[in-house]
C-alpha atoms as one frame of an Amber mdcrd trajectory, in Angstrom:
protein
  -5.574  11.828  -5.453  -3.937   8.434  -5.771  -6.056   5.493  -4.599  -4.461
   2.164  -3.662  -6.614  -0.737  -2.536  -4.633  -3.463  -0.804  -5.240  -6.998
   0.423  -6.961  -8.316  -2.710  -7.112 -12.027  -3.573 -10.654 -12.982  -4.647
 -11.028 -13.155  -8.437 -14.577 -11.802  -8.664 -13.889  -9.111  -6.101 -10.840
  -7.995  -8.111 -12.884  -7.886 -11.335 -15.373  -5.535  -9.659 -12.641  -3.419
  -8.094 -10.901  -2.857 -11.425 -14.037  -1.123 -12.708 -13.478   1.668 -10.198
 -11.289   4.757 -10.516  -8.246   3.415  -8.669  -4.533   3.537  -9.400  -3.014
   0.576  -7.567  -4.215  -2.855  -6.472  -2.198  -4.608  -3.778  -1.753  -8.326
  -3.139  -0.078  -9.514   0.053   2.624 -12.180  -0.056   3.214 -12.376   3.696
   2.115 -15.739   5.042   1.131 -14.413   8.472  -1.391 -12.013   6.933  -5.079
 -12.919   6.857  -5.011 -11.649   3.256  -2.120 -13.799   2.096  -2.302 -14.708
  -1.605  -1.430 -18.314  -2.406  -2.671 -18.623  -5.990  -2.962 -16.161  -8.834
  -6.519 -14.765  -8.921  -8.295 -15.053 -12.267  -9.125 -11.653 -13.729  -8.488
  -9.522 -16.776  -5.560  -7.199 -16.136  -5.645  -3.502 -16.971  -2.824  -1.155
 -17.881  -4.465   1.624 -15.877  -4.316  -0.144 -12.530  -0.810  -1.142 -11.459
  -0.328  -4.354  -9.468   1.557  -4.075  -6.191   3.050  -7.072  -4.404   3.453
  -6.589  -0.650   6.369  -8.384   1.010   7.708  -8.487   4.567  11.403  -9.282
   5.143  11.467 -11.533   2.079  14.585 -12.431   0.103  15.333 -10.998  -3.333
  14.933 -14.272  -5.225  11.476 -15.002  -3.834  10.346 -11.451  -4.565  11.492
 -11.759  -8.157   9.778 -15.136  -8.567   6.478 -13.726  -7.295   6.880 -10.618
  -9.442   7.121 -12.768 -12.554   4.417 -15.267 -11.586   1.881 -12.570 -10.686
   3.025 -10.025 -13.299   3.646  -7.365 -10.656   4.461  -3.762 -11.535   5.530
  -2.598  -8.092   7.143  -4.176  -5.047   6.022  -2.863  -1.668   8.418  -3.622
   1.169   6.638  -3.566   4.505   9.265  -4.914   6.901  12.792  -4.100   7.987
  14.324  -4.245   4.520  17.579  -2.487   3.683  18.075   0.378   1.244  20.360
  -1.977  -0.699  17.491  -4.416  -1.310  15.270  -1.581  -2.511  17.964  -0.443
  -4.927  18.519  -4.002  -6.178  14.813  -4.394  -6.915  14.608  -1.016  -8.605
  17.555  -1.990 -10.822  15.396  -4.780 -12.320  12.961  -2.184 -13.662  10.297
  -2.638 -11.000   9.062   0.319  -8.971   9.439   0.174  -5.192   7.124   1.419
  -2.443   8.668   1.412   1.051   6.342   1.297   4.041   7.089   2.610   7.526
   5.239   2.051  10.780   4.562   5.445  12.336   3.881   6.287  15.970   4.493
   9.381  18.079   8.189   8.465  18.428   8.881   7.778  14.751  11.970   9.503
  13.346  11.464  10.469   9.703  15.231  10.509   9.198  14.937   6.732   8.803
  13.238   7.332   5.441  16.197   9.204   3.935  18.273   6.172   2.799  15.238
   4.883   0.873  14.388   8.110  -0.932  16.358   7.397  -4.123  14.998   3.896
  -4.662  11.345   4.399  -3.666   8.653   5.831  -5.925   6.357   6.311  -2.931
   6.493   5.894   0.813   3.589   4.407   2.737   3.122   5.735   6.244   1.193
   3.070   8.131   0.326   2.625  11.806   3.131   1.056  13.812   2.039  -2.239
  15.337   3.541  -5.391  16.844   3.169  -7.058  13.462   3.753  -5.468  10.074
   0.673  -3.415   9.266  -2.836  -4.818   9.327  -3.693  -3.265  12.699  -6.789
  -1.475  11.384  -5.878   1.452  13.645  -4.932   5.041  12.910  -1.936   6.966
  14.138  -1.748  10.714  14.669  -1.631  12.140  11.137  -0.374  15.395  12.616
   2.949  13.616  13.123   3.457  13.749   9.351   4.140  17.484   9.560   7.640
  16.411  10.670   8.282  14.722   7.323  10.405  17.055   5.192  11.432  14.639
   2.437  10.725  14.944  -1.275   9.304  11.454  -1.872   5.521  11.386  -2.091
   3.567   9.262   0.373   0.285   7.444   0.850  -1.688   7.623   4.066  -2.340
   4.139   5.394  -3.604   2.489   8.554  -7.201   2.208   9.686  -8.741   4.392
   6.986 -12.503   3.856   6.801 -15.439   5.310   4.804 -16.030   7.924   7.514
 -12.608   9.497   6.983 -13.327  11.132   3.615 -13.732  14.659   4.976 -10.608
  14.426   7.130  -8.589  13.192   4.164  -9.885  15.982   1.918  -8.743  18.533
   4.472  -5.351  16.886   5.077  -2.500  19.016   3.750   1.132  18.153   3.154
   3.278  19.011   0.093   4.160  15.314  -0.452   0.740  13.819   0.269  -0.107
  11.727  -2.797  -3.119   9.672  -1.754  -4.474   6.859   0.375  -4.003   3.130
   0.879  -7.300   1.361   1.678  -7.685  -2.083   3.195  -9.537  -3.570   6.179
 -11.802  -0.568   6.778 -13.588  -1.396   3.525 -13.928  -5.166   3.935 -16.836
  -7.521   4.455 -14.307 -10.238   5.414 -10.487 -10.492   5.214  -9.483 -10.091
   1.567 -12.988  -9.224   0.322 -13.778  -5.543  -0.254 -17.138  -3.771  -0.172
 -17.046  -2.313  -3.678 -19.932   0.074  -3.059 -18.200   1.604  -0.034 -14.983
   2.087  -1.989 -16.853   3.658  -4.916 -18.654   6.137  -2.646 -15.433   6.951
  -0.794 -13.604   7.679  -4.041 -16.415   9.968  -5.178 -16.196  11.865  -1.897
 -12.416  12.342  -1.765 -12.066  13.169  -5.478
C-alpha cells in the first residue's frame, strides 16, 4: 500500500519522517494553507521517498520555479486546473497527481480528461476551500469510479481508520494520503502515530 504524508515543512520532523516506510512526502505551496512552505526545509533527501509539491490554481512558470528550487519529483494539482496544464507539466518529465474534491454529488466523469497525464488521482473531501477540511466523505461513493488511473484515499484519515482502510476494496485503490489527522500542530506530524498506522495497514 502506497503511503503519502502531506503538509510537511519542519526540517527535523521531515528527517524523522524519512526514516519511516513511506513512498511520498508532500509540501504545500498554497499560501492560504496553514501548512504553506516558504523556505526549503533542511534535510537529507532520499531516492526512496519522492517529493510532491502541492499547488492550487497556480501558473505554470511558478510551478516550474518551485519544482527546481525544492527539487520536486511530482506536482500535485489540487484546484481547478485544466487537463492542458497537467499535460504541459508532464511533458517536462515531472509526474502529476490530480486531486478532486468528492461529495455525494461528485461526477467521476470529470476525471477522464486527466487520466492520460496523471500518475495518480487523489480523492479528497470536497470543502469550501481546497482540501484541508480534516473531514471524511463517504468512501462508498468511490464504487462509482470506473477509471484505470490508481488513486489515493485522502481527507480526514486518522490513526483509528486503519481497520477500515485494510478492508476497503477497489481495483484502483493504491494507498492513502495522510495529513492533519496525524499532527501535533499544523505542519508537524506525530511520527509515532504514523509509524504505528503504517504497521497496521501494511
